[in-house]
N, C-alpha and C positions, 0 to 999 in steps of 0.2 A: 594754240599759242603760248607759249612758255611763259610761266608769269614774269612781268617785270621787276627785278629786285630793287630800284630806285626809280622815281620817276624824273629824277633831276636832268637826265638829258632831254626826255621828253618836253620841260617845260622850257628848258633853253632853248628848243627848236620852235616851240611856239611861240616864247615871247620876240626870237629873232623874224620870225614870219609872220606875225601878226601885231607889231609895231604900236596900231591904235586897237585896244578892246574895251567895248563899252561894255564889258559884261567878265565875270570873274569863271574862273575854270577852277573845281575842287576835284581832286583826283584820290582814288579810292585810299591811296595810303594816310590820307591826311593832309597833304601839302596843297597849295592853292598857288596860282597863277593870277596876282590881283590887277581889275581891272584900270585902263590908264585914265578914264575920265572920272575918277570919285569913287563914293565909299554906296552909293544908293544904287549899283549896279544889280542886274538878275546873276545868278549862278546857274554854271552849266555844271552838273554833278557827273564827272565822268567813274561810274562806281566800279569797274573792273579793268583790267587789259583786255577783256573778250568784247567789251563794248567800244573800246579802241579799235580794235580789229573790225568789228559790223564799220565804224566810221572810215576807215581805212580802205578797207576793199569796195565798198560803195559810197564814194564820198557824196556829201549834200544831204539832200533829205530822206532818200531812201537808206543810207546807213544810216543818219540817225534815227530813221523810223523805225528798222531792224533792231537797232540796241535798243530802243524804248518798249516795242513791242515784247521783247525777250526779258525785259525786267533787268538788264544790263545798264 
């Protein structure tokens, strides 16, 4: 997967499709998508575009597990 130069389009799509987020999403470029219900929320770290690729190719727990197991 080619490296994404900016995560802004991704953040915009996630914000539109997950209007209620009890978690923060922090991306490999340092940008964040804040939780919608306060500051004490857990953080999902997306460390690389490859991690995102794992999650998109195998949605749900399988993709997240693959990203985690590969260190992404």
